[in-house]
C-alpha positions as CSV (number, residue, x, y, z in Angstrom):
1,M,-11.7,6.8,-18.8
2,K,-9.2,9.5,-18.6
3,L,-8.9,10.6,-15.0
4,I,-6.4,13.6,-15.5
5,K,-8.3,16.0,-17.6
6,K,-5.7,18.8,-18.0
7,A,-2.0,19.2,-17.5
8,D,-1.3,15.5,-17.7
9,P,2.5,15.2,-16.6
10,R,3.0,12.5,-19.1
11,K,2.1,14.8,-22.1
12,T,3.1,18.2,-20.9
13,E,6.5,19.7,-19.6
14,K,5.4,23.0,-18.2
15,I,2.6,23.2,-15.6
16,E,1.7,26.9,-14.6
17,L,-0.6,27.6,-11.7
18,G,-2.8,30.6,-11.5
19,K,-4.5,30.3,-14.9
20,D,-6.9,27.4,-14.6
21,K,-8.9,26.3,-11.5
22,Y,-8.6,22.6,-12.4
23,V,-4.8,22.8,-12.7
24,D,-4.6,24.9,-9.5
25,N,-6.5,22.2,-7.7
26,L,-4.6,19.1,-8.9
27,Y,-1.1,20.7,-8.4
28,G,-2.0,22.8,-5.4
29,C,0.6,20.8,-3.3
30,F,3.3,23.2,-4.8
31,R,1.6,26.2,-3.2
32,F,2.6,25.2,0.3
33,N,5.6,26.4,2.4
34,N,6.2,23.4,4.6
35,P,8.3,24.3,7.6
36,K,8.7,20.6,8.5
37,G,9.8,19.8,4.8
38,D,9.9,21.5,1.5
39,A,10.1,25.3,1.3
40,F,7.9,27.2,-1.1
41,K,9.5,28.0,-4.5
42,T,8.0,29.8,-7.4
43,E,9.6,27.4,-9.8
44,H,10.2,23.7,-9.5
45,E,11.9,21.1,-11.7
46,V,10.2,17.9,-10.7
47,E,10.1,14.4,-12.2
48,I,6.3,14.1,-11.6
49,V,6.2,10.6,-13.2
50,T,8.8,8.8,-11.1
51,R,11.5,7.0,-13.1
52,S,10.2,8.4,-16.3
53,G,13.3,10.4,-16.9
54,K,11.3,13.4,-17.7
55,K,11.2,16.5,-15.6
56,N,8.2,18.9,-15.4
57,T,8.6,22.6,-14.8
58,I,6.0,23.9,-12.2
59,I,5.4,27.6,-12.1
60,V,3.7,29.1,-9.0
61,P,3.1,32.9,-8.6
62,E,4.3,34.2,-5.2
63,S,0.8,35.5,-4.6
64,M,-0.5,31.9,-4.4
65,R,2.0,30.9,-1.5
66,I,0.4,29.3,1.5
67,D,2.4,29.1,4.8
68,L,1.8,26.1,7.0
69,P,2.0,26.4,10.9
70,A,5.5,26.2,12.2
71,N,4.7,25.1,15.7
72,T,2.3,22.0,15.0
73,K,1.6,19.4,12.5
74,V,-1.1,20.4,10.1
75,V,-3.2,17.4,11.0
76,N,-3.7,18.9,14.3
77,T,-5.1,22.2,12.9
78,D,-8.5,23.1,11.4
79,L,-6.8,23.2,8.0
80,F,-6.7,19.4,7.7
81,K,-9.8,17.6,6.3
82,L,-10.4,14.0,5.3
83,E,-13.4,13.4,3.0
84,P,-14.8,10.8,0.7
85,I,-12.9,10.8,-2.6
86,R,-15.8,11.7,-4.9
87,D,-14.4,13.6,-7.9
88,N,-10.8,13.4,-6.8
89,R,-9.8,10.2,-8.6
90,D,-7.5,12.3,-10.7
91,S,-5.4,13.1,-7.5
92,M,-5.1,9.3,-6.8
93,M,-3.9,8.7,-10.3
94,L,-1.4,11.6,-10.1
95,L,-0.1,10.3,-6.7
96,T,0.4,6.8,-8.1
97,M,2.6,8.2,-10.9
98,R,4.6,10.3,-8.4
99,A,5.2,7.1,-6.3
100,G,6.3,5.2,-9.5
101,W,3.4,2.7,-9.2
102,N,1.9,0.6,-12.0
103,Q,-1.8,1.4,-11.7
104,N,-3.7,2.7,-14.7
105,E,-7.1,4.5,-15.0
106,R,-9.0,1.3,-14.9
107,D,-7.2,0.0,-11.6
108,I,-8.0,3.4,-9.9
109,N,-11.8,3.2,-11.0
110,R,-12.1,-0.5,-10.0
111,I,-10.5,0.0,-6.5
112,I,-12.9,3.0,-5.8
113,D,-16.0,1.4,-7.2
114,F,-15.6,-1.5,-4.8
115,D,-16.7,0.9,-2.0
116,E,-16.7,4.6,-2.8
117,K,-17.3,5.5,0.9
118,G,-14.1,3.6,1.8
119,N,-11.9,5.9,-0.5
120,F,-10.6,9.1,1.0
121,V,-8.9,12.2,-0.1
122,A,-6.9,14.3,2.4
123,K,-7.3,18.1,1.8
124,L,-6.0,21.3,3.3
125,K,-8.7,23.9,3.4
126,G,-8.4,27.5,4.2
127,K,-9.7,30.9,2.9
128,G,-10.0,30.6,-0.9
129,Y,-8.5,27.1,-1.2
130,S,-9.3,23.4,-0.9
131,I,-6.4,21.4,-2.1
132,P,-6.0,17.5,-2.2
133,I,-2.7,16.4,-0.8
134,G,-3.3,12.7,-0.2
135,T,-5.4,9.6,-0.8
136,S,-6.2,6.3,0.7
137,T,-8.4,3.2,0.1
138,V,-10.3,0.7,2.3
139,A,-11.2,-2.1,-0.2
140,P,-13.7,-4.8,0.9
141,L,-12.2,-8.2,0.9
142,G,-15.4,-10.3,0.7
143,K,-18.1,-9.4,3.3
144,N,-16.1,-9.6,6.5
145,N,-12.6,-8.2,5.8
146,T,-10.7,-5.4,4.2
147,W,-7.6,-4.4,2.4
148,I,-6.1,-1.0,3.0
149,G,-3.8,0.6,0.5
150,M,-3.1,3.6,-1.6
151,I,-1.7,5.7,1.4
152,L,-0.2,8.4,-0.7
153,V,0.8,11.9,0.2
154,H,2.5,14.5,-2.1
155,P,6.1,14.7,-1.1
156,E,5.8,18.5,-0.5
157,L,3.5,17.9,2.3
158,R,5.3,15.0,4.1
159,R,6.3,15.0,7.8
160,Q,3.1,16.6,8.8
161,G,1.3,13.4,10.0
162,I,-0.8,13.1,7.1
163,A,-0.2,9.4,6.2
164,N,-0.7,8.4,9.8
165,A,-4.0,10.4,10.0
166,M,-5.2,8.6,6.8
167,M,-4.3,5.3,8.1
168,Q,-6.1,5.8,11.4
169,A,-9.2,6.9,9.4
170,G,-8.8,3.8,7.2
171,V,-8.7,1.4,10.2
172,K,-11.6,3.3,11.9
173,Y,-13.7,2.8,8.8
174,A,-12.8,-0.9,8.6
175,I,-13.5,-1.5,12.2
176,D,-16.7,0.6,12.3
177,S,-18.0,-1.3,9.3
178,G,-17.7,-4.6,11.3
179,K,-14.7,-5.9,9.3
180,V,-12.5,-8.5,11.1
181,I,-9.4,-9.2,9.2
182,N,-7.7,-6.0,7.9
183,G,-4.5,-6.5,6.0
184,L,-2.2,-4.6,3.7
185,D,1.1,-4.9,1.7
186,A,3.6,-2.3,3.0
187,T,6.4,-0.6,1.4
188,P,9.5,-0.1,3.7
189,M,8.4,3.7,3.8
190,G,5.0,2.8,4.9
191,N,5.9,0.0,7.4
192,T,6.4,2.4,10.3
193,V,3.1,4.3,9.7
194,Y,1.2,1.0,9.8
195,G,2.9,-0.3,12.9
196,A,1.7,2.8,14.7
197,V,-1.9,1.6,14.2
198,G,-1.3,-2.0,15.3
199,Y,-0.2,-3.8,12.2
200,I,2.5,-6.5,12.5
201,D,4.7,-8.1,9.9
202,S,3.8,-11.5,8.5
203,Y,6.0,-12.3,5.4
204,R,7.9,-10.5,2.6
205,I,6.8,-10.2,-1.0
206,W,9.0,-9.1,-3.9
207,R,7.9,-6.9,-6.7
208,S,9.8,-8.3,-9.5
209,V,10.3,-8.0,-13.3
210,Y,10.9,-10.8,-15.5
211,P,11.3,-11.2,-19.4
212,V,8.4,-13.0,-20.8
213,G,10.4,-14.1,-23.8
214,Q,12.3,-16.7,-21.8
215,F,9.3,-19.0,-22.0
216,A,8.8,-18.5,-25.8
217,N,10.1,-22.0,-26.7
218,E,8.5,-23.7,-23.7
219,R,5.4,-25.9,-24.0
220,F,2.6,-25.9,-21.3
221,D,0.4,-28.9,-20.7
222,A,-2.6,-27.8,-22.9
223,N,-4.6,-30.9,-21.8
224,H,-4.7,-29.4,-18.3
225,V,-4.2,-25.6,-18.7
226,T,-6.8,-23.8,-20.7
227,R,-7.9,-20.3,-21.2
228,M,-10.2,-19.2,-18.2
229,E,-13.6,-18.4,-19.5
230,K,-16.7,-16.9,-17.8
231,K,-18.2,-20.4,-17.1
232,D,-15.0,-21.2,-15.1
233,L,-15.3,-18.1,-12.8
234,D,-17.7,-19.3,-10.1
235,E,-15.6,-22.4,-9.6
236,V,-12.3,-20.4,-9.6
237,I,-13.7,-18.0,-7.0
238,R,-14.5,-21.0,-4.7
239,Y,-11.0,-22.4,-5.3
240,D,-9.4,-19.0,-4.6
241,A,-11.5,-18.5,-1.3
242,S,-10.2,-21.9,-0.1
243,C,-6.6,-20.8,-0.8
244,F,-6.9,-17.2,0.7
245,I,-9.9,-15.3,1.7
246,E,-13.3,-15.1,0.0
247,R,-13.0,-12.0,-2.4
248,E,-15.7,-12.6,-5.1
249,E,-16.2,-9.1,-6.1
250,I,-12.4,-8.4,-6.5
251,M,-12.0,-11.6,-8.6
252,R,-14.9,-10.7,-10.9
253,G,-13.3,-7.3,-11.4
254,L,-9.8,-8.7,-12.1
255,F,-11.2,-11.3,-14.5
256,A,-13.0,-8.6,-16.5
257,D,-9.8,-6.5,-16.6
258,A,-7.9,-9.6,-17.8
259,K,-9.8,-9.5,-21.1
260,G,-9.4,-13.2,-21.6
261,E,-5.6,-13.2,-20.7
262,A,-6.2,-15.6,-17.8
263,F,-5.7,-19.4,-17.4
264,V,-6.9,-22.2,-15.2
265,C,-5.2,-25.6,-14.5
266,R,-7.3,-28.8,-13.8
267,N,-6.4,-32.3,-13.1
268,D,-7.6,-35.5,-14.9
269,N,-10.8,-35.3,-12.8
270,G,-11.5,-31.7,-13.8
271,E,-10.7,-30.3,-10.4
272,I,-9.0,-26.9,-10.3
273,Q,-5.3,-27.1,-9.3
274,G,-4.4,-23.5,-10.0
275,Y,-5.1,-20.3,-12.0
276,V,-3.5,-17.1,-13.1
277,L,-4.7,-13.7,-14.0
278,T,-3.0,-11.0,-15.9
279,R,-3.9,-7.5,-16.6
280,P,-2.6,-4.3,-18.2
281,G,-0.5,-1.8,-16.2
282,R,0.6,1.8,-16.7
283,I,4.3,0.7,-17.0
284,R,4.0,-3.0,-17.9
285,P,1.6,-5.9,-17.6
286,F,1.0,-7.5,-14.2
287,V,0.8,-11.2,-13.4
288,G,-1.5,-12.0,-10.6
289,P,-3.3,-13.2,-8.6
290,F,-1.5,-16.4,-9.4
291,I,-2.3,-19.5,-7.1
292,A,-1.3,-23.1,-7.7
293,D,-1.2,-26.4,-5.7
294,T,2.1,-27.6,-7.1
295,D,5.3,-26.2,-8.8
296,D,4.4,-28.1,-11.9
297,S,0.9,-26.6,-12.2
298,A,2.4,-23.1,-11.5
299,R,5.1,-23.5,-14.1
300,N,2.5,-24.6,-16.8
301,L,0.2,-21.6,-15.9
302,L,3.1,-19.1,-16.0
303,I,4.2,-20.4,-19.4
304,A,0.8,-19.9,-20.8
305,A,0.4,-16.4,-19.3
306,S,3.9,-15.3,-20.4
307,Q,3.3,-16.3,-23.9
308,T,0.0,-14.5,-24.2
309,I,1.7,-11.3,-22.8
310,A,4.5,-11.8,-25.3
311,K,2.1,-12.1,-28.2
312,A,0.5,-8.8,-27.2
313,G,4.0,-7.1,-27.9
314,F,5.4,-6.8,-24.3
315,V,8.9,-7.9,-23.5
316,D,8.5,-8.3,-19.7
317,A,5.9,-8.2,-16.8
318,F,5.6,-7.5,-13.2
319,I,5.0,-10.3,-10.7
320,D,4.7,-9.9,-6.9
321,T,6.2,-13.2,-5.4
322,P,6.7,-14.2,-1.9
323,E,10.2,-14.5,-0.6
324,S,9.7,-18.2,0.1
325,K,9.7,-18.9,-3.7
326,F,13.4,-18.1,-3.9
327,A,16.2,-20.5,-3.0
328,D,18.3,-17.8,-1.7
329,P,16.4,-15.0,0.3
330,G,19.3,-12.6,0.3
331,E,20.0,-10.4,3.2
332,Y,17.3,-8.1,4.3
333,V,18.0,-4.8,6.2
334,K,14.7,-3.5,7.8
335,G,13.8,0.0,6.9
336,V,16.1,0.1,3.7
337,F,14.0,0.9,0.6
338,D,16.5,-0.7,-2.0
339,Q,18.1,-3.8,-0.5
340,V,21.7,-4.5,-1.6
341,K,21.4,-8.4,-1.5
342,K,18.0,-9.3,-3.0
343,P,16.7,-12.8,-3.4
344,T,17.8,-15.0,-6.1
345,G,17.0,-18.5,-7.6
346,H,13.2,-18.5,-8.1
347,K,11.7,-21.8,-8.2
348,I,10.0,-21.4,-11.7
349,I,11.3,-18.2,-13.3
350,P,15.0,-18.6,-14.2
351,Q,15.5,-14.9,-15.2
352,I,13.9,-12.5,-12.7
353,N,14.9,-9.2,-11.2
354,C,13.6,-8.4,-7.8
355,V,12.9,-4.6,-7.7
356,R,11.6,-3.8,-4.3
357,D,9.8,-5.5,-1.4
358,F,6.6,-5.3,0.4
359,T,5.7,-6.8,3.8
360,R,2.4,-8.4,4.3
361,M,0.9,-7.0,7.5
362,Y,-2.3,-7.5,9.5
363,Q,-3.9,-5.2,12.1
364,V,-3.3,-7.3,15.4
365,A,-3.5,-5.6,18.7
366,D,-4.2,-7.4,21.9
367,Y,-5.4,-5.7,25.2
368,K,-2.0,-4.6,26.3
369,R,-0.6,-3.6,22.8
370,A,-3.7,-1.4,22.2
371,E,-2.9,0.6,25.4
372,E,0.8,1.0,24.3
373,L,-0.3,2.2,20.9
374,I,-2.6,4.8,22.3
375,T,0.0,6.1,24.8
376,D,2.6,6.2,22.0
377,F,0.3,8.1,19.7
378,A,-0.5,10.8,22.3
379,A,3.2,11.3,23.2
380,K,4.3,11.4,19.6
381,E,1.6,14.0,18.7
382,K,2.0,15.8,22.0
383,L,-1.7,15.6,22.7
384,D,-3.6,15.1,25.9
385,R,-5.5,11.9,26.3
386,K,-8.7,13.9,26.3
387,N,-8.0,15.4,22.9
388,P,-10.6,14.4,20.3
389,R,-8.0,12.8,18.0
390,V,-6.6,10.6,20.9
391,K,-10.1,9.6,22.0
392,E,-11.1,8.6,18.5
393,F,-7.9,6.6,18.0
394,S,-8.6,5.0,21.5
395,E,-12.0,3.9,20.5
396,T,-10.9,2.3,17.3
397,M,-7.9,0.5,19.0
398,Y,-10.2,-0.9,21.7
399,K,-12.7,-2.2,19.1
400,S,-9.8,-3.8,17.1
401,V,-8.9,-5.9,20.1
402,M,-12.1,-7.8,19.7
403,N,-10.7,-9.1,16.3
404,Y,-7.3,-10.1,17.8
405,S,-7.8,-14.0,18.0
406,E,-9.4,-14.4,14.5
407,T,-6.8,-12.2,12.9
408,I,-3.7,-13.7,14.5
409,A,-5.0,-17.3,13.7
410,F,-5.4,-16.3,10.0
411,L,-2.0,-14.6,9.8
412,E,-0.2,-17.6,11.1
413,Y,-2.3,-20.0,8.9
414,E,-1.6,-17.9,5.8
415,R,2.1,-17.6,6.5
416,N,2.7,-21.3,7.5
417,V,0.3,-23.0,5.2
418,L,-1.6,-21.0,2.5
419,Q,1.5,-19.0,1.4
420,G,2.8,-22.3,-0.1
421,K,0.3,-21.9,-3.0
422,F,0.9,-18.2,-3.7
423,W,3.1,-17.5,-6.7
424,G,1.8,-14.1,-7.8
425,I,0.2,-12.0,-5.1
426,T,-2.2,-9.2,-5.5
427,G,-4.0,-6.9,-3.0
428,P,-7.0,-5.2,-4.7
429,E,-5.1,-1.9,-4.7
430,K,-2.1,-3.4,-6.6
431,G,-1.4,-2.7,-10.2
């Protein structure tokens, strides 16, 4: 399903506003004069698809200019609206490309279809315009938990509090829906935003690229590793739930997207000892989720997955692997997007290049921390405690305290025990 119907930045070089309503809506972010960020220009040279090496020319008539307030963040005005995503899937696709992420159209649709009400679009609405400027997702992780992701804002509208407002809305939706454990994998840029709503760090994950050809001459144990079939799925879902959190719907969706490129490892008694799923991506294939009880099982599964990816004509693949799987973790400097000394010496992948890191985080706020977060939010936004935004945030934080014990217990158990089986991690939003 093609999400971007017109002016796809991958196929066109010049994008001109003022001639087509669809294009005006999708690229409306270039209409704004942002006093806290980018000034309005009638012509932009922008690499819309990050790291593509291709720049797009964006033309905006002066008459379409929209000036944002200079004395307050736009989220604190009537211009800002947060709505269910509905027919704005194209904006989410465009934003992932601007962020340089790997999601394809199928990933976007799968994420949204898990719970359409939990997917949001941020818009700026005024006289004669309603322009999407950001997106976010709250994906159900089984019946009782959620995974928040896709917190994306067009660069032209940054520093207006939009990401923070979307994150607050996502947490509110999760808490109001009765969800208990609410997790996410944060980029360095997003880490501060999530911390402001009570998320704390658990452990690091490295988005890495590895050449699949390095396993071309390796043999995997075909007596124990076989291609995953539909008849295996119910048992794999139970195994996965015992290794992480129940996520049946996500596993069924990912298995369907694997299109047979998935493998399961069983011992001599037929018991599952691991599995690996792969799927296509916009940039390159993705390996994960990938869970195994032992290094040997993991290696055999990876050889099988890598060889099938190579047969499809790909030279490399993405894998998100915990930092604990590297012999040398490198030197990590918090807040830096591109670390200088990245991890080396992966346990089962000799040739691997760490690209960037994520931090697994969970929403954990006890009684005292909730009060601190509310006070900090009101001060930062320069809002009175009686302001509707502060009152709504307070209500959400107070509710989240009720999940504190269960969430902190899982965070510690995952970090100290379950993580040992994780070889290729995926949140439902990842591609």
